[in-house]
C-alpha positions as CSV (number, residue, x, y, z in Angstrom):
1,M,0.0,0.0,0.0
2,L,2.8,2.4,0.8
3,N,4.6,1.7,-2.5
4,F,1.3,2.3,-4.3
5,K,0.9,5.7,-2.6
6,L,4.5,6.6,-3.3
7,K,4.1,5.7,-7.0
8,N,0.9,7.8,-7.2
9,L,2.6,10.7,-5.5
10,F,5.5,10.5,-7.9
11,L,3.2,10.3,-11.0
12,F,1.2,13.3,-9.7
13,S,4.4,15.3,-9.0
14,F,5.7,14.4,-12.4
15,Y,2.5,15.6,-14.0
16,I,2.7,18.9,-12.1
17,L,6.3,19.4,-13.2
18,V,5.3,18.8,-16.9
19,K,2.3,21.1,-16.5
20,I,4.5,23.9,-15.3
21,S,7.1,23.4,-18.0
22,V,4.3,23.4,-20.7
23,N,3.0,26.7,-19.5
24,V,6.5,28.1,-19.6
25,I,6.9,26.9,-23.2
26,I,3.6,28.6,-24.1
27,L,4.6,31.9,-22.5
28,V,8.0,31.8,-24.2
29,H,6.3,31.1,-27.6
30,I,3.1,32.9,-26.9
31,K,2.9,34.7,-30.2
32,K,3.3,31.4,-32.1
33,F,0.6,29.7,-29.9
34,R,-1.8,32.6,-30.4
35,E,-1.5,32.3,-34.2
36,S,-1.4,28.5,-34.4
37,N,-4.1,26.3,-35.9
38,K,-2.9,22.9,-34.6
39,I,-0.5,21.3,-32.1
40,L,1.2,17.9,-32.4
41,V,3.1,16.3,-29.5
42,N,5.5,13.9,-31.3
43,L,6.8,11.1,-29.2
44,G,8.1,8.9,-32.0
45,S,11.6,7.4,-32.3
46,F,13.9,8.9,-34.9
47,G,12.5,7.2,-38.1
48,H,8.9,7.7,-37.1
49,S,9.5,11.1,-35.6
50,I,10.8,12.8,-38.8
51,L,8.1,11.2,-40.9
52,D,5.3,12.0,-38.5
53,T,6.5,15.6,-38.2
54,T,6.8,16.0,-41.9
55,A,3.3,14.6,-42.4
56,F,1.9,16.9,-39.7
57,F,3.4,20.1,-41.2
58,S,2.4,19.1,-44.7
59,V,-1.3,18.9,-43.6
60,Y,-1.5,21.8,-41.2
61,G,1.0,24.2,-42.7
62,L,3.2,27.0,-41.3
63,K,0.9,28.0,-38.4
64,S,1.0,24.5,-36.9
65,I,3.3,23.7,-33.9
66,C,5.1,20.4,-33.3
67,I,6.5,19.7,-29.8
68,S,9.1,16.9,-30.2
69,V,9.8,14.9,-27.1
70,G,13.1,13.2,-26.6
71,S,16.6,13.3,-25.1
72,S,19.1,16.0,-26.3
73,Y,21.2,13.0,-27.2
74,D,18.7,12.0,-29.9
75,R,18.8,13.0,-33.6
76,N,15.6,14.9,-32.8
77,K,17.8,17.7,-31.4
78,Y,18.6,18.9,-34.9
79,F,15.1,18.5,-36.4
80,K,14.2,22.1,-36.1
81,E,17.2,23.0,-38.2
82,L,15.5,21.1,-41.1
83,Y,12.0,22.4,-40.8
84,K,12.4,26.1,-41.0
85,P,10.2,28.1,-41.1
86,N,7.8,25.5,-39.5
87,I,7.5,25.7,-35.8
88,L,9.2,22.8,-34.0
89,I,9.8,23.0,-30.3
90,H,12.0,20.5,-28.4
91,Y,11.0,19.1,-25.0
92,W,14.1,17.6,-23.5
93,L,14.2,14.6,-21.3
94,P,17.1,13.3,-19.2
95,R,19.6,11.1,-21.0
96,I,18.2,7.9,-19.4
97,K,18.6,4.9,-21.6
98,S,16.6,2.4,-19.5
99,H,12.9,2.6,-20.1
100,K,13.4,5.6,-22.3
101,V,10.4,4.7,-24.5
102,N,8.1,4.5,-21.5
103,L,9.5,7.9,-20.2
104,R,8.9,9.4,-23.6
105,V,5.3,8.1,-23.8
106,T,4.4,9.1,-20.3
107,T,5.9,12.6,-20.7
108,S,4.0,13.1,-24.0
109,L,0.7,12.0,-22.6
110,N,1.2,14.5,-19.7
111,I,2.1,17.3,-22.2
112,I,-1.1,16.6,-24.1
113,K,-3.1,16.5,-20.9
114,S,-1.5,19.8,-19.7
115,I,-2.2,21.5,-23.0
116,E,-5.8,20.4,-23.2
117,K,-6.5,21.5,-19.6
118,S,-4.4,24.7,-19.8
119,L,-6.3,27.9,-18.9
120,L,-3.6,29.8,-20.6
121,I,-4.2,28.1,-23.9
122,R,-8.0,28.7,-23.6
123,A,-7.3,32.4,-23.0
124,I,-5.0,33.0,-25.9
125,N,-6.2,30.5,-28.6
126,S,-9.1,28.2,-27.6
127,K,-9.3,26.6,-31.1
128,I,-6.0,24.6,-30.4
129,R,-7.1,23.3,-27.1
130,F,-7.1,19.7,-28.4
131,C,-3.9,18.2,-29.7
132,C,-3.6,16.4,-33.0
133,N,-3.3,12.6,-32.9
134,Q,-0.1,11.7,-34.8
135,F,-1.7,8.7,-36.5
136,D,-4.5,11.0,-37.7
137,A,-1.9,13.4,-39.1
138,V,-0.1,10.6,-41.0
139,D,-3.5,9.3,-42.3
140,Q,-4.4,12.8,-43.5
141,A,-1.0,13.3,-45.2
142,A,-1.4,9.9,-46.9
143,K,-4.9,10.9,-48.2
144,Q,-3.4,14.0,-49.6
145,V,-0.9,11.9,-51.6
146,L,-3.7,9.7,-53.0
147,I,-5.9,12.6,-53.9
148,N,-3.2,15.0,-55.3
149,D,-0.7,12.5,-56.8
150,Y,-3.0,9.7,-57.9
151,A,-6.3,11.5,-58.6
152,V,-8.2,9.2,-56.1
153,P,-11.6,10.7,-55.1
154,E,-11.6,11.7,-51.4
155,N,-14.2,9.1,-50.3
156,K,-12.2,6.3,-52.0
157,A,-9.0,7.6,-50.5
158,H,-10.5,7.2,-47.1
159,N,-11.5,3.6,-47.9
160,L,-8.0,2.8,-49.4
161,I,-6.3,3.9,-46.2
162,K,-8.4,1.4,-44.3
163,K,-7.7,-1.3,-46.8
164,F,-3.9,-0.6,-46.5
165,K,-4.1,-1.0,-42.8
166,D,-5.9,-4.3,-43.2
167,E,-3.1,-5.5,-45.6
168,F,-0.5,-4.7,-42.9
169,T,-2.6,-6.2,-40.1
170,N,-3.2,-9.4,-42.0
171,S,0.6,-9.7,-42.5
172,G,1.2,-9.6,-38.8
173,N,2.4,-5.9,-38.7
174,I,1.7,-3.2,-36.2
175,N,3.4,-0.5,-38.4
176,N,1.3,2.3,-39.8
177,S,0.6,1.6,-43.5
178,S,-0.1,5.3,-44.1
179,L,3.5,6.0,-43.0
180,Q,4.6,3.5,-45.7
181,L,2.6,5.3,-48.3
182,L,4.4,8.5,-47.4
183,V,7.9,7.0,-47.7
184,S,7.1,5.5,-51.0
185,N,6.3,8.9,-52.4
186,K,8.2,12.2,-52.6
187,N,8.7,14.1,-49.3
188,R,5.8,16.5,-48.8
189,Q,8.0,18.9,-46.8
190,I,10.0,21.7,-48.5
191,V,13.5,21.4,-47.3
192,N,14.5,24.8,-46.0
193,L,17.6,24.6,-43.9
194,S,18.3,27.0,-41.1
195,P,21.4,29.3,-41.4
196,R,23.1,27.3,-38.7
197,M,22.6,24.1,-40.6
198,C,23.9,25.7,-43.8
199,R,27.1,26.8,-41.9
200,L,27.6,23.3,-40.5
201,S,27.1,21.8,-43.9
202,S,29.8,24.1,-45.3
203,K,32.2,23.0,-42.5
204,F,31.4,19.4,-43.2
205,N,32.2,19.8,-46.9
206,K,35.5,21.5,-46.2
207,T,36.6,18.4,-44.2
208,T,35.5,16.2,-47.0
209,S,37.6,18.3,-49.4
210,R,40.7,17.7,-47.3
211,L,40.1,14.0,-47.2
212,R,39.9,14.0,-51.0
213,A,43.6,14.9,-51.2
214,V,44.6,11.2,-50.7
215,Y,43.1,10.4,-54.2
216,K,45.1,11.0,-57.3
217,T,42.1,12.1,-59.4
218,D,39.8,15.1,-59.2
219,K,36.7,12.8,-59.9
220,I,35.8,12.0,-56.3
221,N,32.3,11.1,-55.3
222,V,30.8,10.9,-51.8
223,C,28.3,8.3,-50.6
224,T,26.7,7.4,-47.2
225,L,26.6,3.8,-45.9
226,I,23.7,3.2,-43.4
227,L,24.5,0.4,-41.0
228,R,22.0,-1.4,-38.8
229,K,22.8,-4.5,-36.8
230,S,20.6,-6.1,-34.1
231,E,18.8,-9.3,-33.2
232,K,15.7,-8.0,-35.0
233,S,14.8,-9.8,-38.2
234,W,14.5,-6.5,-40.1
235,S,18.2,-5.6,-39.4
236,G,21.2,-6.2,-41.6
237,L,24.6,-7.6,-40.6
238,G,26.3,-4.2,-40.1
239,I,29.8,-3.3,-41.2
240,D,30.9,-7.0,-41.4
241,S,28.9,-7.5,-44.6
242,Y,30.3,-4.4,-46.4
243,I,34.1,-4.9,-46.2
244,N,34.6,-6.0,-49.9
245,I,31.9,-3.5,-51.0
246,I,33.8,-0.6,-49.3
247,K,37.0,-1.8,-51.1
248,Y,35.2,-1.8,-54.3
249,L,33.9,1.7,-53.8
250,N,37.4,2.8,-52.9
251,E,38.6,1.5,-56.2
252,K,35.9,3.5,-57.9
253,N,37.1,6.7,-56.1
254,Y,34.3,7.0,-53.6
255,I,34.6,8.4,-50.1
256,V,32.3,6.4,-47.8
257,H,30.7,8.0,-44.8
258,A,29.4,5.4,-42.4
259,I,26.4,6.2,-40.1
260,G,24.2,4.2,-37.7
261,D,25.8,1.2,-35.9
262,V,29.4,2.3,-36.4
263,K,31.1,1.0,-33.2
264,K,33.1,-1.6,-35.2
265,V,34.0,0.6,-38.2
266,N,37.4,1.8,-37.0
267,F,38.4,-1.7,-35.9
268,I,37.3,-3.2,-39.2
269,K,39.0,-0.3,-41.1
270,K,42.4,-1.1,-39.5
271,E,42.0,-4.9,-39.7
272,F,41.2,-5.0,-43.4
273,N,43.2,-1.9,-44.4
274,L,40.1,-0.1,-45.7
275,M,40.7,3.3,-47.3
276,N,38.4,6.4,-47.2
277,V,35.6,5.1,-45.0
278,Y,34.9,7.7,-42.3
279,T,32.7,8.1,-39.3
280,H,31.8,11.1,-37.0
281,T,35.0,10.6,-35.0
282,D,37.1,11.4,-38.1
283,Y,35.2,14.6,-38.6
284,G,35.1,15.6,-34.9
285,I,31.3,16.1,-35.3
286,N,28.5,15.0,-33.0
287,E,27.4,11.6,-34.1
288,K,23.7,12.4,-34.6
289,L,24.5,15.6,-36.5
290,F,27.0,13.7,-38.7
291,Q,24.3,11.4,-39.8
292,I,22.2,14.2,-41.1
293,L,25.1,16.1,-42.7
294,S,26.5,13.0,-44.4
295,V,23.2,12.2,-46.1
296,L,22.5,15.8,-47.0
297,N,25.9,16.0,-48.8
298,A,25.9,12.5,-50.3
299,D,25.8,11.7,-54.1
300,F,23.8,8.6,-53.1
301,C,23.1,6.4,-50.0
302,F,23.0,2.7,-49.5
303,G,22.8,0.2,-46.8
304,D,20.7,-1.7,-44.2
305,P,17.0,-1.0,-43.4
306,S,17.0,1.5,-40.5
307,G,15.2,4.5,-39.1
308,A,18.0,6.5,-40.7
309,Q,16.6,5.6,-44.1
310,T,14.1,8.4,-43.5
311,L,17.0,10.9,-44.2
312,P,17.6,9.9,-47.8
313,H,13.8,10.2,-48.3
314,F,13.7,13.6,-46.6
315,F,16.6,15.0,-48.7
316,D,15.4,13.1,-51.9
317,K,18.7,11.2,-52.3
318,K,19.0,8.2,-54.6
319,N,19.2,5.2,-52.4
320,L,19.9,1.5,-52.5
321,I,18.3,-0.4,-49.7
322,I,19.8,-3.8,-49.0
323,N,18.2,-6.8,-47.3
324,A,14.8,-5.1,-46.7
325,I,12.7,-7.7,-45.0
326,S,9.3,-6.6,-46.2
327,I,9.3,-6.7,-49.9
328,G,6.4,-4.3,-50.3
329,Q,7.9,-1.6,-48.1
330,V,9.3,0.4,-51.0
331,H,10.9,3.8,-50.7
332,Y,10.8,6.8,-53.0
333,N,13.8,7.3,-55.3
334,S,15.2,4.0,-54.1
335,V,16.2,0.6,-55.5
336,L,15.6,-2.4,-53.3
337,L,17.3,-5.7,-52.9
338,P,15.0,-7.4,-50.4
339,K,15.7,-10.6,-48.4
340,I,14.7,-13.9,-50.1
341,W,12.4,-16.1,-48.2
342,C,13.4,-19.7,-47.8
343,D,12.1,-22.8,-45.9
344,Q,13.8,-24.9,-43.3
345,D,15.8,-26.8,-46.1
346,G,17.0,-23.6,-47.7
347,S,14.6,-23.9,-50.7
348,K,13.4,-20.5,-52.0
349,A,9.8,-19.6,-51.9
350,S,8.1,-19.0,-55.3
351,V,7.9,-15.5,-56.8
352,E,4.1,-15.7,-56.3
353,L,4.6,-16.3,-52.5
354,H,7.1,-13.4,-52.3
355,F,4.5,-11.0,-53.8
356,T,1.4,-12.3,-51.9
357,D,1.9,-13.9,-48.5
358,F,5.3,-12.3,-47.9
359,L,4.7,-8.9,-49.5
360,F,4.3,-7.0,-46.2
361,R,5.4,-9.6,-43.8
362,Q,8.3,-9.1,-41.3
363,S,8.2,-12.3,-39.3
364,P,8.5,-16.0,-40.2
365,L,5.4,-17.7,-41.5
366,K,4.2,-21.3,-41.0
367,L,2.1,-22.6,-43.8
368,P,-0.7,-25.2,-43.4
369,N,1.7,-28.0,-44.6
370,N,4.0,-27.1,-41.6
371,I,6.7,-25.6,-43.9
372,I,8.2,-22.5,-42.2
373,F,9.5,-19.7,-44.3
374,Q,11.7,-16.9,-43.1
375,P,13.8,-14.2,-44.8
376,N,17.5,-14.7,-45.5
377,I,20.3,-12.3,-45.9
378,N,21.5,-11.8,-49.5
379,S,25.0,-13.0,-50.5
380,E,27.8,-10.5,-50.7
381,E,28.3,-11.4,-54.4
382,L,24.6,-10.5,-55.1
383,V,24.9,-7.2,-53.1
384,L,28.1,-6.2,-54.9
385,A,26.6,-7.0,-58.4
386,T,23.5,-5.0,-57.4
387,L,25.6,-2.0,-56.2
388,N,27.5,-2.1,-59.5
389,L,24.3,-1.8,-61.5
390,F,23.1,1.0,-59.2
391,L,26.3,3.0,-59.7
392,I,25.5,3.0,-63.4
393,T,22.3,5.0,-62.7
394,I,24.3,7.4,-60.6
395,R,27.0,7.9,-63.2
396,E,24.5,8.4,-66.0
397,N,22.1,10.4,-63.7
398,T,19.3,8.1,-64.7
399,E,16.0,8.7,-62.9
400,I,14.7,5.7,-61.0
401,Q,11.5,4.4,-62.6
402,S,8.7,2.5,-60.9
403,S,8.9,-1.0,-62.3
404,N,5.8,-2.6,-60.9
405,L,5.0,-5.1,-63.7
406,I,6.0,-8.1,-61.5
407,W,3.8,-7.4,-58.5
408,K,0.8,-6.4,-60.7
409,K,0.6,-10.1,-61.7
410,F,-0.2,-11.0,-58.1
411,T,-1.8,-8.0,-56.5
412,D,-4.9,-5.9,-57.4
413,F,-4.8,-2.3,-58.3
414,D,-5.8,-1.1,-54.9
415,C,-2.8,-2.8,-53.2
416,L,-0.6,-0.3,-51.3
417,I,2.4,-1.2,-53.4
418,N,0.7,0.2,-56.5
419,F,0.7,3.7,-55.1
420,A,4.5,4.1,-55.1
421,S,6.6,6.5,-57.2
422,K,10.2,6.3,-58.4
423,T,10.9,3.0,-56.7
424,D,12.3,-0.2,-58.2
425,Y,13.7,-3.6,-57.4
426,S,17.1,-4.6,-58.6
427,P,16.7,-6.7,-61.7
428,L,19.1,-9.2,-60.1
429,Y,16.6,-9.7,-57.3
430,F,14.2,-11.4,-59.6
431,S,16.9,-13.5,-61.1
432,A,17.9,-14.6,-57.6
433,L,14.3,-15.6,-56.8
434,K,14.3,-18.3,-59.6
C-alpha cells in the first residue's frame, strides 16, 4: 500500500512538473501559440518522428506547432534546423537509456493533458485546445498523396487507407501503413535549412575536401553507408557485410561516410586496411549531426533497413536499400534488394509467394503444410553486383522508374504497393528468386 501511494505521489508530482514546463513553453512562444491552428506532440523514435513531423506540417501548414519529445542525445535535437520556417519546439528529457520509450510516452501524454487543460491556452487560442493525434496526421497526409498525386476521389482515398491498414494487419504488422505510403512517395515537406545548418554543412564539406587529397584524381564522389545490426529480423549484418563493398567503392574513387551502428567501423577499417571510410570521429562532429550532414551531402546512399533511411527520403537522395525484410515496403527514389524467403531446407519460396503472402510480412510464416518460411540475408556477391548496377544509374544520372509489372501479376490495383513512385527492385533480385 505504501509503495502504491508513493508511486501515485511520484506520478502526480511528475504531471505537475510537466504542466508547469508546458505553460513556460507557451509563455516563451506565446505569439506562435496565439496564431497556431494545430498542435502535435510527437513522441516517436527517430525514423517515425521525422516522418510524422513532416506529415503533420504538410497537412496543417506553417501555423502549426510540433512539440518533439526526446533526449538531447537523440537526432531529434537537430530536427528544427531542417523544418524552418515551420515551428518545431523540443521538450528535453534526461539522458536515461533504460525505459526511455516509457518515459517518452508518459511525458508526451502528460504534455497533451497539460495543453488540453491549460487555462492559458484557452485564454490565448481556444481553437487549439485539443492536440492532433499523430496517427490521424499521418493518415491525412497519406490521403493528400492519394488525392493529389493519384487523382483518387476523397471518399475512395478514405477507404483505401483502411484497406492498406488491413493489408498490414493481415501480415502480422503493427506498423502504420499510411506511413509506408508516405515514404514510397516524394517528401511533402519543402527542405529549408536554417542558417546554422547551412554553416555546419559548409564546414562538413571542407573536411571532405581535405580527405579527397589522398586520391590522385579530381573525380571523387561521396556516398553514405547506413548500418544497422541487431537481433531483430529486419536488421542487416552491419559493417561486417560491407568490407569488400567498401574496397570496391574505394577503387571507384568513392569516399564512404558510415552512419548508424558504427562502433566496429574503425576496428574493421584497420584490420582489413580499408581506405576512405569515415565516421563522425574522423570529422570531430556530433554523431547524430554527422548522420544528417552525411546524407545531406551524399551523391547517393546505400545500406541496411533502418530508421536513418528516412534521411535519404527527406533529402530526396538516390538510395539502394539492401536486405529489406518486407518486400512491399518500398521507398521513393530507391532501388531495393529485399531478403529472399526460404524454408527450413533452404529452398526458395516462389515468386508468387514473395509477392502475396510475404509482401508486407516481417516475421517467419508457418504454412498449413508445416513448412516454415523466413527471410534470408543476400550473399555479398549479389549485393556487390546490385551495387555495380546501381552505380550506373548514378554515373548516367538516370532517374529511378517505378517497375511494378512483376507485382501487378499477383496484386490488385488497390494494393498499397501500386501507389508508389520512383521505386524499383534490382533486376538481379528477380533473377535470384528463380
